[in-house]
C-alpha positions in Angstrom: 38.9 19.6 -36.0 39.9 17.9 -33.0 37.6 20.3 -31.0 34.6 19.1 -32.9 35.1 15.4 -32.5 35.8 16.2 -29.0 32.7 18.2 -28.7 31.2 14.8 -30.3 32.6 12.3 -27.6 31.4 14.4 -25.2 28.0 14.7 -26.1 27.7 10.9 -26.9 29.2 10.5 -23.0 26.7 13.0 -21.6 23.8 11.0 -23.7 25.0 8.0 -22.6 25.3 8.8 -18.7 21.7 10.4 -19.2 20.4 6.7 -20.6 21.9 4.7 -17.4 20.6 7.1 -15.1 17.2 6.4 -16.8 17.7 2.7 -17.0 18.9 2.5 -13.1 15.8 5.0 -12.3 13.5 2.5 -13.8 15.2 -0.8 -12.3 15.2 1.4 -8.4 11.7 2.3 -8.9 9.8 -0.2 -10.3 6.0 0.5 -9.7 4.8 -3.3 -8.1 1.0 -2.9 -8.5 -1.2 -0.8 -11.1 -2.5 2.3 -9.6 -5.8 1.9 -9.6 -5.4 -1.0 -6.7 -5.0 2.3 -4.0 -8.7 3.6 -5.8 -10.1 0.3 -4.9 -8.6 -0.2 -1.1 -10.0 4.0 -0.9 -13.4 2.8 -2.2 -13.9 -0.5 -0.2 -12.4 1.2 3.3 -14.9 3.8 2.8 -17.7 1.7 1.9 -17.0 -0.1 5.2 -16.6 2.9 7.3 -20.3 3.7 6.0 -21.5 0.3 6.5 -20.2 0.4 10.0 -21.8 3.7 10.8 -25.0 2.9 9.6 -25.1 -0.7 11.3 -24.3 0.8 14.6 -26.9 3.5 14.6 -29.7 1.3 12.9 -29.1 -2.3 14.3 -26.9 -1.9 17.7 -24.7 -4.6 16.2 -21.6 -4.5 18.7 -18.0 -3.9 16.8 -16.8 -7.5 17.0 -19.9 -8.5 14.5 -19.3 -5.6 12.6 -15.7 -7.0 12.6 -16.5 -10.1 11.0 -19.2 -9.3 8.9 -18.0 -5.9 7.3 -14.2 -4.8 7.8 -13.1 -9.0 7.3 -14.8 -9.2 3.7 -13.5 -5.9 3.3 -9.7 -6.7 3.6 -10.2 -10.1 1.6 -11.7 -7.7 -1.3 -9.1 -5.8 -1.0 -6.2 -8.2 -1.0 -7.8 -10.3 -4.2 -7.7 -6.9 -5.9 -4.1 -6.2 -4.8 -3.0 -9.5 -6.2 -5.1 -9.2 -9.5 -3.1 -5.7 -10.2 0.1 -7.0 -9.2 -0.5 -9.9 -11.6 -1.8 -7.6 -14.3 1.5 -4.9 -13.6 3.8 -8.2 -14.1 2.1 -9.1 -17.3 2.4 -5.6 -18.4 5.7 -5.9 -17.7 6.7 -8.7 -19.3 8.2 -10.1 -16.0 7.7 -13.5 -15.1 5.8 -14.2 -12.0 8.1 -17.2 -10.8 11.2 -15.2 -11.3 13.8 -15.1 -8.3 12.6 -11.6 -6.8 9.2 -12.5 -7.0 9.3 -15.7 -5.4 11.7 -14.1 -2.8 9.1 -11.3 -2.1 6.4 -13.7 -2.2 7.6 -15.8 0.9 8.8 -12.8 2.5 4.7 -11.4 2.4 3.4 -14.9 3.4 5.5 -14.9 6.5 4.4 -11.3 7.0 1.1 -12.0 6.9 1.2 -15.2 8.7 3.1 -13.3 11.8 0.3 -10.3 11.3 -2.7 -12.7 11.0 -1.8 -14.8 14.2 -1.8 -11.3 16.0 -5.4 -10.4 14.7 -6.3 -13.6 15.9 -5.1 -13.1 19.4 -6.9 -10.1 19.5 -10.0 -11.5 18.1 -9.7 -14.6 20.8 -9.7 -12.1 23.7 -12.4 -9.8 22.3 -10.0 -7.0 22.4 -11.5 -5.7 19.4 -10.7 -1.8 20.0 -7.5 -2.5 19.3 -8.5 -3.6 15.6 -8.1 0.0 14.4 -4.5 0.3 15.6 -3.4 -2.8 14.4 -5.1 -2.0 10.8 -2.8 1.3 10.7 0.3 -0.4 12.2 -0.5 -3.4 9.1 -0.6 -1.2 6.4 2.0 1.0 7.6 4.2 -2.2 7.5 3.0 -3.0 4.0 3.9 0.5 2.7 7.4 0.3 4.2 7.9 -2.9 3.0 6.8 -1.9 -0.6 8.8 0.9 -0.6 11.8 -1.2 -0.6 11.4 -2.9 -3.9 9.0 0.1 -5.4 8.6 3.7 -5.0 10.4 5.6 -2.4 8.0 7.7 -1.1 5.8 4.8 0.3 8.2 5.6 3.1 6.2 8.4 3.7 2.7 6.9 4.0 4.0 3.8 5.9 5.3 6.1 8.7 2.4 7.9 8.6 0.4 5.1 9.3 2.7 4.0 12.3 2.9 7.6 13.8 -1.2 7.8 13.3 -1.7 4.8 15.3 0.3 5.6 18.1 -1.5 9.5 18.0 -4.9 7.6 17.7 -3.9 5.7 21.0 -2.9 8.6 23.3 -6.4 10.1 22.4 -8.3 6.8 23.5 -11.1 7.3 21.0 -14.1 5.6 21.9 -14.3 2.0 19.6 -17.0 3.6 17.0 -15.3 6.9 16.5 -11.9 5.6 16.3 -13.1 2.8 13.4 -14.7 5.8 11.7 -11.8 7.9 11.7 -9.3 5.2 10.9 -11.5 4.2 7.5 -11.8 8.2 6.8 -7.9 8.6 7.1 -7.4 5.6 5.3 -9.6 6.1 2.1 -8.0 9.6 1.9 -4.5 8.6 1.9 -5.2 5.7 -0.7 -6.8 8.2 -2.8 -3.6 10.3 -2.9 -0.9 7.2 -2.8 -3.1 5.9 -6.1 -2.7 9.7 -7.5 1.1 9.7 -6.6 1.5 6.7 -7.8 -0.1 7.1 -11.2 2.1 10.4 -11.9 5.1 8.6 -10.6 4.6 5.7 -13.1 4.3 8.7 -16.1 7.1 10.2 -15.0 9.0 6.9 -15.1 7.8 6.4 -18.2 8.5 9.5 -20.2 12.5 9.2 -18.8 
């Protein structure tokens, strides 16, 4: 009788531990935005890369004009859809948008974007558009590392990859057109991968 009771207690403890582990996993690795935001980013970046290539080949526009007419709208559209994906995710998870953690994250993002925006302004001001692809890679790298702190940890891999890629491309000293095109293609492909991995991770967390 005592043995059966001990077995039941041990099973109950094991079930409780599994439940606690599942809850901790969901809290520690909670999706920040819906996975389709990565696919949207990929589509926008790949479309921007194609338009960049066509404008350079057909209209001979300089890189500064293409950046302002193509890439700036691409990034503004990407930020809009990413914000939409974040709001939808918070509503789906029944998390208040104005909770203390969300407010802290929002202020951190505002500070980060302000600093990066000022750097972009300085680069554009001195007409150093050839450095824009490096800044884009570093920017996405910083945001991925930032998201990894409050969401899935595999974002660290994407973040460090973008930063390392920026260094490698800088060492190769590619010309402006090739640099923009290579950067766009790699970003588009890796964002598709990030979307797929995020979708798979969401399913794994929800199944626990």
